All heavy atoms as TSV, in Angstrom:
chain	resi	resn	atom	element	x	y	z
A	1	MET	N	N	189.950	97.075	133.660
A	1	MET	CA	C	190.282	96.239	134.775
A	1	MET	C	C	189.475	96.700	135.999
A	1	MET	O	O	189.431	97.884	136.299
A	1	MET	CB	C	191.775	96.383	135.041
A	1	MET	CG	C	192.305	95.319	135.886
A	1	MET	SD	S	193.749	94.591	135.177
A	1	MET	CE	C	194.401	93.985	136.665
A	2	PRO	N	N	188.849	95.762	136.741
A	2	PRO	CA	C	188.043	96.168	137.903
A	2	PRO	C	C	188.916	96.640	139.056
A	2	PRO	O	O	190.057	96.227	139.206
A	2	PRO	CB	C	187.290	94.898	138.263
A	2	PRO	CG	C	188.070	93.792	137.680
A	2	PRO	CD	C	188.771	94.341	136.475
A	3	LYS	N	N	188.330	97.517	139.875
A	3	LYS	CA	C	189.044	98.015	141.040
A	3	LYS	C	C	189.126	96.924	142.105
A	3	LYS	O	O	188.230	96.100	142.231
A	3	LYS	CB	C	188.323	99.219	141.633
A	3	LYS	CG	C	188.447	100.468	140.822
A	3	LYS	CD	C	187.819	101.621	141.560
A	3	LYS	CE	C	187.958	102.903	140.804
A	3	LYS	NZ	N	187.367	104.034	141.515
A	4	SER	N	N	190.190	96.947	142.861
A	4	SER	CA	C	190.376	95.983	143.938
A	4	SER	C	C	189.457	96.329	145.104
A	4	SER	O	O	189.340	97.481	145.501
A	4	SER	CB	C	191.825	95.995	144.406
A	4	SER	OG	O	191.959	95.169	145.530
A	5	LYS	N	N	188.800	95.323	145.660
A	5	LYS	CA	C	187.927	95.538	146.810
A	5	LYS	C	C	188.713	95.492	148.110
A	5	LYS	O	O	188.180	95.768	149.165
A	5	LYS	CB	C	186.824	94.480	146.840
A	5	LYS	CG	C	185.847	94.631	145.698
A	5	LYS	CD	C	184.739	93.649	145.825
A	5	LYS	CE	C	183.760	93.801	144.678
A	5	LYS	NZ	N	182.645	92.883	144.786
A	6	ARG	N	N	189.968	95.120	148.030
A	6	ARG	CA	C	190.778	95.005	149.223
A	6	ARG	C	C	191.039	96.358	149.887
A	6	ARG	O	O	191.104	96.461	151.089
A	6	ARG	CB	C	192.117	94.395	148.843
A	6	ARG	CG	C	192.536	93.305	149.747
A	6	ARG	CD	C	193.814	92.753	149.248
A	6	ARG	NE	N	193.587	91.371	148.910
A	6	ARG	CZ	C	194.468	90.432	149.017
A	6	ARG	NH1	N	195.689	90.719	149.377
A	6	ARG	NH2	N	194.179	89.198	148.725
A	7	ALA	N	N	191.188	97.395	149.091
A	7	ALA	CA	C	191.504	98.713	149.624
A	7	ALA	C	C	190.251	99.453	150.084
A	7	ALA	O	O	190.355	100.570	150.585
A	7	ALA	CB	C	192.228	99.532	148.566
A	8	LYS	N	N	189.091	98.858	149.944
A	8	LYS	CA	C	187.842	99.527	150.291
A	8	LYS	C	C	187.660	99.577	151.811
A	8	LYS	O	O	187.797	98.569	152.495
A	8	LYS	CB	C	186.682	98.750	149.660
A	8	LYS	CG	C	185.365	99.439	149.747
A	8	LYS	CD	C	184.324	98.649	148.984
A	8	LYS	CE	C	183.001	99.343	148.985
A	8	LYS	NZ	N	181.991	98.579	148.285
A	9	VAL	N	N	187.335	100.746	152.330
A	9	VAL	CA	C	187.137	100.932	153.762
A	9	VAL	C	C	185.653	100.767	154.071
A	9	VAL	O	O	184.801	101.387	153.439
A	9	VAL	CB	C	187.619	102.331	154.205
A	9	VAL	CG1	C	187.309	102.566	155.667
A	9	VAL	CG2	C	189.098	102.482	153.927
A	10	VAL	N	N	185.340	99.894	155.047
A	10	VAL	CA	C	183.961	99.690	155.481
A	10	VAL	C	C	183.882	100.112	156.943
A	10	VAL	O	O	184.557	99.556	157.795
A	10	VAL	CB	C	183.538	98.217	155.325
A	10	VAL	CG1	C	182.136	98.024	155.848
A	10	VAL	CG2	C	183.634	97.783	153.881
A	11	HIS	N	N	183.061	101.098	157.225
A	11	HIS	CA	C	182.905	101.569	158.593
A	11	HIS	C	C	182.061	100.584	159.385
A	11	HIS	O	O	181.133	99.970	158.860
A	11	HIS	CB	C	182.267	102.955	158.604
A	11	HIS	CG	C	183.120	103.986	157.929
A	11	HIS	ND1	N	184.242	104.521	158.521
A	11	HIS	CD2	C	183.037	104.563	156.705
A	11	HIS	CE1	C	184.804	105.384	157.699
A	11	HIS	NE2	N	184.104	105.430	156.588
A	12	LEU	N	N	182.387	100.421	160.651
A	12	LEU	CA	C	181.685	99.452	161.490
A	12	LEU	C	C	180.228	99.833	161.718
A	12	LEU	O	O	179.403	98.972	162.021
A	12	LEU	CB	C	182.409	99.299	162.822
A	12	LEU	CG	C	183.794	98.667	162.729
A	12	LEU	CD1	C	184.430	98.605	164.111
A	12	LEU	CD2	C	183.707	97.282	162.139
A	13	THR	N	N	179.886	101.083	161.574
A	13	THR	CA	C	178.491	101.470	161.744
A	13	THR	C	C	177.627	101.001	160.579
A	13	THR	O	O	176.418	100.921	160.696
A	13	THR	CB	C	178.368	103.002	161.871
A	13	THR	OG1	O	178.962	103.609	160.723
A	13	THR	CG2	C	179.064	103.497	163.123
A	14	LYS	N	N	178.255	100.660	159.461
A	14	LYS	CA	C	177.514	100.200	158.285
A	14	LYS	C	C	177.409	98.676	158.215
A	14	LYS	O	O	176.721	98.144	157.357
A	14	LYS	CB	C	178.205	100.703	157.025
A	14	LYS	CG	C	178.413	102.179	157.006
A	14	LYS	CD	C	177.576	102.828	155.988
A	14	LYS	CE	C	177.866	104.317	156.035
A	14	LYS	NZ	N	176.968	105.087	155.285
A	15	THR	N	N	178.095	97.962	159.090
A	15	THR	CA	C	178.055	96.500	159.067
A	15	THR	C	C	176.812	96.007	159.800
A	15	THR	O	O	176.353	96.640	160.747
A	15	THR	CB	C	179.301	95.896	159.732
A	15	THR	OG1	O	179.374	96.357	161.061
A	15	THR	CG2	C	180.557	96.292	158.984
A	16	PRO	N	N	176.251	94.874	159.383
A	16	PRO	CA	C	175.051	94.366	160.052
A	16	PRO	C	C	175.384	93.810	161.447
A	16	PRO	O	O	176.431	93.200	161.651
A	16	PRO	CB	C	174.551	93.261	159.134
A	16	PRO	CG	C	175.743	92.846	158.344
A	16	PRO	CD	C	176.616	94.056	158.240
A	17	LYS	N	N	174.491	94.025	162.384
A	17	LYS	CA	C	174.659	93.522	163.743
A	17	LYS	C	C	174.270	92.048	163.790
A	17	LYS	O	O	173.447	91.580	163.015
A	17	LYS	CB	C	173.772	94.308	164.711
A	17	LYS	CG	C	174.013	95.797	164.680
A	17	LYS	CD	C	175.137	96.176	165.601
A	17	LYS	CE	C	175.253	97.653	165.714
A	17	LYS	NZ	N	176.395	98.224	165.087
A	18	LYS	N	N	174.869	91.317	164.718
A	18	LYS	CA	C	174.554	89.896	164.845
A	18	LYS	C	C	173.220	89.688	165.546
A	18	LYS	O	O	172.526	88.733	165.273
A	18	LYS	CB	C	175.666	89.176	165.589
A	18	LYS	CG	C	176.935	89.112	164.777
A	18	LYS	CD	C	177.981	88.302	165.464
A	18	LYS	CE	C	179.222	88.217	164.596
A	18	LYS	NZ	N	180.261	87.456	165.213
A	19	GLY	N	N	172.895	90.536	166.465
A	19	GLY	CA	C	171.582	90.484	167.084
A	19	GLY	C	C	171.504	89.614	168.322
A	19	GLY	O	O	172.379	88.811	168.624
A	20	LYS	N	N	170.430	89.789	169.036
A	20	LYS	CA	C	170.201	89.076	170.288
A	20	LYS	C	C	169.862	87.609	170.046
A	20	LYS	O	O	170.207	86.747	170.843
A	20	LYS	CB	C	169.061	89.773	171.035
A	20	LYS	CG	C	168.744	89.226	172.369
A	20	LYS	CD	C	169.411	90.023	173.434
A	20	LYS	CE	C	168.971	89.534	174.789
A	20	LYS	NZ	N	169.810	90.029	175.825
A	21	GLU	N	N	169.166	87.310	168.928
A	21	GLU	CA	C	168.754	85.925	168.690
A	21	GLU	C	C	169.941	84.987	168.468
A	21	GLU	O	O	169.883	83.817	168.814
A	21	GLU	CB	C	167.766	85.824	167.534
A	21	GLU	CG	C	168.182	86.457	166.239
A	21	GLU	CD	C	167.863	87.944	166.146
A	21	GLU	OE1	O	167.093	88.480	166.947
A	21	GLU	OE2	O	168.436	88.565	165.255
A	22	LEU	N	N	171.039	85.501	167.936
A	22	LEU	CA	C	172.234	84.667	167.771
A	22	LEU	C	C	172.793	84.276	169.137
A	22	LEU	O	O	173.161	83.122	169.357
A	22	LEU	CB	C	173.295	85.412	166.961
A	22	LEU	CG	C	174.579	84.634	166.715
A	22	LEU	CD1	C	174.329	83.510	165.728
A	22	LEU	CD2	C	175.669	85.536	166.223
A	23	THR	N	N	172.819	85.221	170.060
A	23	THR	CA	C	173.306	84.948	171.414
A	23	THR	C	C	172.384	83.965	172.128
A	23	THR	O	O	172.851	83.020	172.781
A	23	THR	CB	C	173.389	86.252	172.218
A	23	THR	OG1	O	174.209	87.175	171.503
A	23	THR	CG2	C	173.988	86.019	173.583
A	24	LEU	N	N	171.087	84.156	171.983
A	24	LEU	CA	C	170.137	83.247	172.630
A	24	LEU	C	C	170.236	81.838	172.051
A	24	LEU	O	O	170.131	80.852	172.778
A	24	LEU	CB	C	168.715	83.781	172.472
A	24	LEU	CG	C	168.423	85.088	173.219
A	24	LEU	CD1	C	167.025	85.576	172.901
A	24	LEU	CD2	C	168.608	84.909	174.706
A	25	ARG	N	N	170.469	81.731	170.751
A	25	ARG	CA	C	170.626	80.421	170.120
A	25	ARG	C	C	171.891	79.728	170.614
A	25	ARG	O	O	171.901	78.517	170.852
A	25	ARG	CB	C	170.677	80.598	168.602
A	25	ARG	CG	C	170.276	79.368	167.851
A	25	ARG	CD	C	170.166	79.568	166.346
A	25	ARG	NE	N	169.972	80.947	165.935
A	25	ARG	CZ	C	170.627	81.525	164.949
A	25	ARG	NH1	N	171.529	80.864	164.267
A	25	ARG	NH2	N	170.391	82.776	164.616
A	26	LEU	N	N	172.969	80.503	170.811
A	26	LEU	CA	C	174.213	79.940	171.339
A	26	LEU	C	C	174.008	79.413	172.755
A	26	LEU	O	O	174.430	78.302	173.087
A	26	LEU	CB	C	175.313	80.999	171.319
A	26	LEU	CG	C	176.651	80.596	171.921
A	26	LEU	CD1	C	177.281	79.487	171.105
A	26	LEU	CD2	C	177.567	81.792	171.996
A	27	TYR	N	N	173.332	80.189	173.602
A	27	TYR	CA	C	173.048	79.747	174.966
A	27	TYR	C	C	172.165	78.500	174.970
A	27	TYR	O	O	172.364	77.591	175.779
A	27	TYR	CB	C	172.367	80.849	175.767
A	27	TYR	CG	C	173.269	82.014	176.110
A	27	TYR	CD1	C	172.735	83.252	176.402
A	27	TYR	CD2	C	174.648	81.883	176.153
A	27	TYR	CE1	C	173.551	84.331	176.727
A	27	TYR	CE2	C	175.462	82.951	176.471
A	27	TYR	CZ	C	174.908	84.169	176.757
A	27	TYR	OH	O	175.715	85.220	177.081
A	28	ALA	N	N	171.202	78.432	174.075
A	28	ALA	CA	C	170.326	77.261	174.000
A	28	ALA	C	C	171.110	76.020	173.589
A	28	ALA	O	O	170.889	74.927	174.127
A	28	ALA	CB	C	169.184	77.513	173.023
A	29	ASN	N	N	172.045	76.176	172.660
A	29	ASN	CA	C	172.879	75.045	172.240
A	29	ASN	C	C	173.766	74.561	173.390
A	29	ASN	O	O	173.949	73.355	173.573
A	29	ASN	CB	C	173.751	75.435	171.049
A	29	ASN	CG	C	172.969	75.548	169.772
A	29	ASN	OD1	O	171.858	75.043	169.662
A	29	ASN	ND2	N	173.533	76.239	168.796
A	30	ILE	N	N	174.296	75.483	174.147
A	30	ILE	CA	C	175.140	75.104	175.287
A	30	ILE	C	C	174.318	74.371	176.338
A	30	ILE	O	O	174.719	73.334	176.863
A	30	ILE	CB	C	175.825	76.350	175.886
A	30	ILE	CG1	C	176.830	76.909	174.882
A	30	ILE	CG2	C	176.514	76.008	177.196
A	30	ILE	CD1	C	177.374	78.266	175.252
A	31	ARG	N	N	173.129	74.889	176.638
A	31	ARG	CA	C	172.263	74.239	177.630
A	31	ARG	C	C	171.803	72.859	177.166
A	31	ARG	O	O	171.626	71.947	177.978
A	31	ARG	CB	C	171.053	75.121	177.908
A	31	ARG	CG	C	171.397	76.333	178.724
A	31	ARG	CD	C	170.176	77.139	179.090
A	31	ARG	NE	N	170.554	78.337	179.797
A	31	ARG	CZ	C	170.291	79.567	179.378
A	31	ARG	NH1	N	169.618	79.757	178.270
A	31	ARG	NH2	N	170.682	80.611	180.082
A	32	ALA	N	N	171.605	72.681	175.864
A	32	ALA	CA	C	171.184	71.382	175.341
A	32	ALA	C	C	172.305	70.354	175.441
A	32	ALA	O	O	172.037	69.153	175.549
A	32	ALA	CB	C	170.733	71.526	173.890
A	33	CYS	N	N	173.553	70.793	175.417
A	33	CYS	CA	C	174.691	69.870	175.470
A	33	CYS	C	C	175.087	69.487	176.889
A	33	CYS	O	O	175.871	68.559	177.076
A	33	CYS	CB	C	175.896	70.490	174.769
A	33	CYS	SG	S	175.680	70.644	172.995
A	34	ILE	N	N	174.565	70.164	177.886
A	34	ILE	CA	C	174.958	69.898	179.277
A	34	ILE	C	C	174.673	68.460	179.695
A	34	ILE	O	O	175.544	67.802	180.270
A	34	ILE	CB	C	174.310	70.920	180.227
A	34	ILE	CG1	C	174.988	72.273	180.032
A	34	ILE	CG2	C	174.430	70.489	181.683
A	34	ILE	CD1	C	174.344	73.404	180.798
A	35	PRO	N	N	173.491	67.877	179.422
A	35	PRO	CA	C	173.272	66.487	179.864
A	35	PRO	C	C	174.074	65.450	179.070
A	35	PRO	O	O	174.316	64.352	179.557
A	35	PRO	CB	C	171.786	66.252	179.641
A	35	PRO	CG	C	171.190	67.531	179.223
A	35	PRO	CD	C	172.282	68.471	178.894
A	36	GLU	N	N	174.516	65.799	177.870
A	36	GLU	CA	C	175.186	64.825	177.001
A	36	GLU	C	C	176.660	64.623	177.341
A	36	GLU	O	O	177.185	63.526	177.170
A	36	GLU	CB	C	175.077	65.270	175.544
A	36	GLU	CG	C	173.662	65.302	175.027
A	36	GLU	CD	C	173.610	65.779	173.596
A	36	GLU	OE1	O	174.564	65.496	172.842
A	36	GLU	OE2	O	172.627	66.433	173.239
A	37	TYR	N	N	177.338	65.672	177.783
A	37	TYR	CA	C	178.778	65.615	177.974
A	37	TYR	C	C	179.147	65.840	179.440
A	37	TYR	O	O	178.543	66.664	180.115
A	37	TYR	CB	C	179.463	66.686	177.117
A	37	TYR	CG	C	179.236	66.510	175.639
A	37	TYR	CD1	C	178.285	67.265	174.969
A	37	TYR	CD2	C	179.945	65.556	174.924
A	37	TYR	CE1	C	178.070	67.097	173.613
A	37	TYR	CE2	C	179.737	65.383	173.564
A	37	TYR	CZ	C	178.797	66.156	172.922
A	37	TYR	OH	O	178.589	65.985	171.587
A	38	PRO	N	N	180.176	65.134	179.931
A	38	PRO	CA	C	180.586	65.350	181.328
A	38	PRO	C	C	181.301	66.691	181.527
A	38	PRO	O	O	181.227	67.283	182.588
A	38	PRO	CB	C	181.531	64.187	181.609
A	38	PRO	CG	C	182.001	63.726	180.285
A	38	PRO	CD	C	180.910	64.046	179.306
A	39	TYR	N	N	181.999	67.174	180.501
A	39	TYR	CA	C	182.711	68.447	180.580
A	39	TYR	C	C	182.363	69.284	179.360
A	39	TYR	O	O	182.269	68.765	178.248
A	39	TYR	CB	C	184.231	68.244	180.603
A	39	TYR	CG	C	184.698	67.405	181.753
A	39	TYR	CD1	C	185.051	66.078	181.563
A	39	TYR	CD2	C	184.776	67.939	183.032
A	39	TYR	CE1	C	185.469	65.293	182.622
A	39	TYR	CE2	C	185.194	67.174	184.091
A	39	TYR	CZ	C	185.545	65.851	183.883
A	39	TYR	OH	O	185.959	65.091	184.936
A	40	ILE	N	N	182.195	70.561	179.574
A	40	ILE	CA	C	181.910	71.478	178.471
A	40	ILE	C	C	182.845	72.671	178.617
A	40	ILE	O	O	182.893	73.311	179.660
A	40	ILE	CB	C	180.448	71.947	178.486
A	40	ILE	CG1	C	179.528	70.761	178.266
A	40	ILE	CG2	C	180.217	73.007	177.426
A	40	ILE	CD1	C	178.068	71.109	178.368
A	41	TYR	N	N	183.583	72.956	177.552
A	41	TYR	CA	C	184.469	74.110	177.514
A	41	TYR	C	C	183.923	75.080	176.481
A	41	TYR	O	O	183.716	74.721	175.331
A	41	TYR	CB	C	185.886	73.704	177.122
A	41	TYR	CG	C	186.491	72.702	178.069
A	41	TYR	CD1	C	186.553	71.356	177.738
A	41	TYR	CD2	C	186.997	73.107	179.294
A	41	TYR	CE1	C	187.104	70.431	178.606
A	41	TYR	CE2	C	187.551	72.192	180.170
A	41	TYR	CZ	C	187.606	70.861	179.811
A	41	TYR	OH	O	188.149	69.953	180.674
A	42	VAL	N	N	183.697	76.289	176.883
A	42	VAL	CA	C	183.211	77.323	175.980
A	42	VAL	C	C	184.242	78.436	175.948
A	42	VAL	O	O	184.597	78.988	176.979
A	42	VAL	CB	C	181.845	77.889	176.444
A	42	VAL	CG1	C	181.365	78.976	175.504
A	42	VAL	CG2	C	180.824	76.784	176.550
A	43	PHE	N	N	184.732	78.732	174.760
A	43	PHE	CA	C	185.671	79.833	174.618
A	43	PHE	C	C	185.457	80.483	173.266
A	43	PHE	O	O	184.916	79.879	172.348
A	43	PHE	CB	C	187.129	79.366	174.783
A	43	PHE	CG	C	187.578	78.381	173.752
A	43	PHE	CD1	C	188.228	78.796	172.623
A	43	PHE	CD2	C	187.350	77.029	173.930
A	43	PHE	CE1	C	188.647	77.888	171.665
A	43	PHE	CE2	C	187.768	76.103	172.990
A	43	PHE	CZ	C	188.415	76.537	171.851
A	44	SER	N	N	185.850	81.721	173.172
A	44	SER	CA	C	185.746	82.427	171.895
A	44	SER	C	C	187.098	83.027	171.563
A	44	SER	O	O	187.856	83.430	172.450
A	44	SER	CB	C	184.680	83.514	171.961
A	44	SER	OG	O	185.115	84.557	172.786
A	45	VAL	N	N	187.379	83.068	170.284
A	45	VAL	CA	C	188.640	83.604	169.800
A	45	VAL	C	C	188.307	84.659	168.758
A	45	VAL	O	O	187.539	84.411	167.834
A	45	VAL	CB	C	189.515	82.492	169.190
A	45	VAL	CG1	C	190.806	83.066	168.659
A	45	VAL	CG2	C	189.794	81.418	170.215
A	46	ASP	N	N	188.869	85.834	168.909
A	46	ASP	CA	C	188.585	86.914	167.973
A	46	ASP	C	C	189.338	86.748	166.660
A	46	ASP	O	O	188.825	87.069	165.604
A	46	ASP	CB	C	188.943	88.260	168.592
A	46	ASP	CG	C	188.024	88.626	169.731
A	46	ASP	OD1	O	186.857	88.173	169.702
A	46	ASP	OD2	O	188.456	89.334	170.641
A	47	ASN	N	N	190.543	86.227	166.719
A	47	ASN	CA	C	191.360	86.146	165.525
A	47	ASN	C	C	191.891	84.720	165.381
A	47	ASN	O	O	192.762	84.304	166.119
A	47	ASN	CB	C	192.523	87.144	165.628
A	47	ASN	CG	C	193.321	87.232	164.367
A	47	ASN	OD1	O	193.069	86.527	163.405
A	47	ASN	ND2	N	194.301	88.108	164.365
A	48	MET	N	N	191.362	83.955	164.421
A	48	MET	CA	C	191.781	82.563	164.221
A	48	MET	C	C	192.924	82.440	163.213
A	48	MET	O	O	193.129	81.387	162.639
A	48	MET	CB	C	190.595	81.726	163.750
A	48	MET	CG	C	189.580	81.472	164.827
A	48	MET	SD	S	190.250	80.576	166.224
A	48	MET	CE	C	190.389	78.954	165.557
A	49	ARG	N	N	193.666	83.496	162.985
A	49	ARG	CA	C	194.761	83.437	162.022
A	49	ARG	C	C	195.997	82.754	162.585
A	49	ARG	O	O	196.904	82.410	161.856
A	49	ARG	CB	C	195.128	84.842	161.561
A	49	ARG	CG	C	194.031	85.465	160.741
A	49	ARG	CD	C	194.434	86.812	160.247
A	49	ARG	NE	N	193.328	87.414	159.531
A	49	ARG	CZ	C	193.148	88.688	159.396
A	49	ARG	NH1	N	193.997	89.534	159.925
A	49	ARG	NH2	N	192.116	89.147	158.737
A	50	ASN	N	N	196.035	82.549	163.878
A	50	ASN	CA	C	197.163	81.891	164.509
A	50	ASN	C	C	197.106	80.396	164.179
A	50	ASN	O	O	196.096	79.736	164.391
A	50	ASN	CB	C	197.073	82.107	166.020
A	50	ASN	CG	C	198.293	81.616	166.733
A	50	ASN	OD1	O	199.016	80.757	166.245
A	50	ASN	ND2	N	198.526	82.154	167.907
A	51	ASN	N	N	198.180	79.838	163.655
A	51	ASN	CA	C	198.199	78.439	163.239
A	51	ASN	C	C	198.052	77.485	164.415
A	51	ASN	O	O	197.473	76.409	164.278
A	51	ASN	CB	C	199.475	78.130	162.470
A	51	ASN	CG	C	199.449	78.722	161.088
A	51	ASN	OD1	O	198.386	78.906	160.509
A	51	ASN	ND2	N	200.612	79.031	160.548
A	52	HIS	N	N	198.544	77.857	165.579
A	52	HIS	CA	C	198.417	76.992	166.749
A	52	HIS	C	C	196.951	76.873	167.168
A	52	HIS	O	O	196.478	75.785	167.513
A	52	HIS	CB	C	199.257	77.526	167.913
A	52	HIS	CG	C	200.723	77.568	167.600
A	52	HIS	ND1	N	201.465	76.433	167.384
A	52	HIS	CD2	C	201.569	78.607	167.458
A	52	HIS	CE1	C	202.713	76.768	167.123
A	52	HIS	NE2	N	202.801	78.089	167.159
A	53	LEU	N	N	196.226	77.982	167.133
A	53	LEU	CA	C	194.803	77.937	167.466
A	53	LEU	C	C	194.008	77.159	166.425
A	53	LEU	O	O	193.046	76.469	166.759
A	53	LEU	CB	C	194.243	79.353	167.602
A	53	LEU	CG	C	194.729	80.140	168.814
A	53	LEU	CD1	C	194.202	81.557	168.764
A	53	LEU	CD2	C	194.279	79.461	170.088
A	54	LYS	N	N	194.392	77.249	165.176
A	54	LYS	CA	C	193.722	76.474	164.129
A	54	LYS	C	C	193.925	74.974	164.360
A	54	LYS	O	O	193.016	74.181	164.157
A	54	LYS	CB	C	194.253	76.862	162.756
A	54	LYS	CG	C	193.763	78.202	162.276
A	54	LYS	CD	C	194.303	78.490	160.888
A	54	LYS	CE	C	193.897	79.855	160.420
A	54	LYS	NZ	N	194.434	80.171	159.095
A	55	ASP	N	N	195.121	74.579	164.787
A	55	ASP	CA	C	195.387	73.168	165.067
A	55	ASP	C	C	194.536	72.668	166.232
A	55	ASP	O	O	193.961	71.584	166.179
A	55	ASP	CB	C	196.874	72.954	165.376
A	55	ASP	CG	C	197.763	73.211	164.173
A	55	ASP	OD1	O	197.242	73.169	163.039
A	55	ASP	OD2	O	198.961	73.463	164.376
A	56	VAL	N	N	194.444	73.468	167.275
A	56	VAL	CA	C	193.630	73.086	168.434
A	56	VAL	C	C	192.170	72.963	168.037
A	56	VAL	O	O	191.486	72.009	168.414
A	56	VAL	CB	C	193.810	74.112	169.575
A	56	VAL	CG1	C	192.791	73.898	170.678
A	56	VAL	CG2	C	195.216	74.044	170.123
A	57	ARG	N	N	191.695	73.905	167.264
A	57	ARG	CA	C	190.293	73.879	166.836
A	57	ARG	C	C	189.993	72.663	165.969
A	57	ARG	O	O	188.961	72.022	166.116
A	57	ARG	CB	C	189.985	75.161	166.069
A	57	ARG	CG	C	188.545	75.305	165.713
A	57	ARG	CD	C	188.319	76.640	165.055
A	57	ARG	NE	N	186.942	76.751	164.645
A	57	ARG	CZ	C	186.499	77.594	163.754
A	57	ARG	NH1	N	187.333	78.414	163.168
A	57	ARG	NH2	N	185.237	77.638	163.440
A	58	SER	N	N	190.902	72.298	165.082
A	58	SER	CA	C	190.674	71.134	164.233
A	58	SER	C	C	190.718	69.834	165.030
A	58	SER	O	O	189.983	68.897	164.741
A	58	SER	CB	C	191.687	71.097	163.091
A	58	SER	OG	O	192.984	70.925	163.599
A	59	GLU	N	N	191.571	69.771	166.056
A	59	GLU	CA	C	191.613	68.569	166.902
A	59	GLU	C	C	190.343	68.427	167.733
A	59	GLU	O	O	189.826	67.319	167.911
A	59	GLU	CB	C	192.833	68.631	167.820
A	59	GLU	CG	C	194.139	68.382	167.113
A	59	GLU	CD	C	195.327	68.505	168.034
A	59	GLU	OE1	O	195.141	68.385	169.268
A	59	GLU	OE2	O	196.439	68.716	167.547
A	60	LEU	N	N	189.831	69.539	168.245
A	60	LEU	CA	C	188.624	69.482	169.066
A	60	LEU	C	C	187.362	69.286	168.229
A	60	LEU	O	O	186.365	68.793	168.734
A	60	LEU	CB	C	188.492	70.756	169.896
A	60	LEU	CG	C	189.526	70.968	170.980
A	60	LEU	CD1	C	189.331	72.313	171.656
A	60	LEU	CD2	C	189.469	69.859	171.999
A	61	ALA	N	N	187.399	69.645	166.974
A	61	ALA	CA	C	186.210	69.563	166.131
A	61	ALA	C	C	185.799	68.106	165.845
A	61	ALA	O	O	184.632	67.836	165.587
A	61	ALA	CB	C	186.449	70.291	164.815
A	62	SER	N	N	186.729	67.187	165.922
A	62	SER	CA	C	186.412	65.800	165.584
A	62	SER	C	C	185.480	65.142	166.604
A	62	SER	O	O	184.650	64.310	166.240
A	62	SER	CB	C	187.690	64.983	165.457
A	62	SER	OG	O	188.352	64.943	166.701
A	63	ASP	N	N	185.567	65.524	167.878
A	63	ASP	CA	C	184.724	64.877	168.890
A	63	ASP	C	C	183.763	65.848	169.574
A	63	ASP	O	O	183.210	65.534	170.619
A	63	ASP	CB	C	185.578	64.172	169.942
A	63	ASP	CG	C	186.463	65.152	170.705
A	63	ASP	OD1	O	186.591	66.287	170.277
A	63	ASP	OD2	O	187.013	64.730	171.727
A	64	SER	N	N	183.551	67.004	168.991
A	64	SER	CA	C	182.592	67.940	169.589
A	64	SER	C	C	181.270	67.860	168.853
A	64	SER	O	O	181.209	67.514	167.677
A	64	SER	CB	C	183.133	69.360	169.530
A	64	SER	OG	O	183.258	69.782	168.197
A	65	ARG	N	N	180.216	68.143	169.553
A	65	ARG	CA	C	178.848	68.098	169.069
A	65	ARG	C	C	178.674	67.010	168.066
A	65	ARG	O	O	178.178	66.968	167.059
A	65	ARG	CB	C	178.398	69.421	168.510
A	65	ARG	CG	C	178.222	70.432	169.604
A	65	ARG	CD	C	177.437	71.586	169.144
A	65	ARG	NE	N	178.352	72.596	168.631
A	65	ARG	CZ	C	178.012	73.501	167.752
A	65	ARG	NH1	N	176.846	73.536	167.244
A	65	ARG	NH2	N	178.858	74.400	167.366
């Protein structure tokens, strides 16, 4: 029987970094959307396990970008 990967500890120093280009691409996408929409809301959520936040995200996803 294979070992469970759930109990495996991964140190944060061994995880790949997201990098500067991801941030620059996000800023470019936001700047590109400025002329298209009258209002732009930008927010980030660290933990999307909350069901209320999932509902809000699904409602906003239908008319975004």
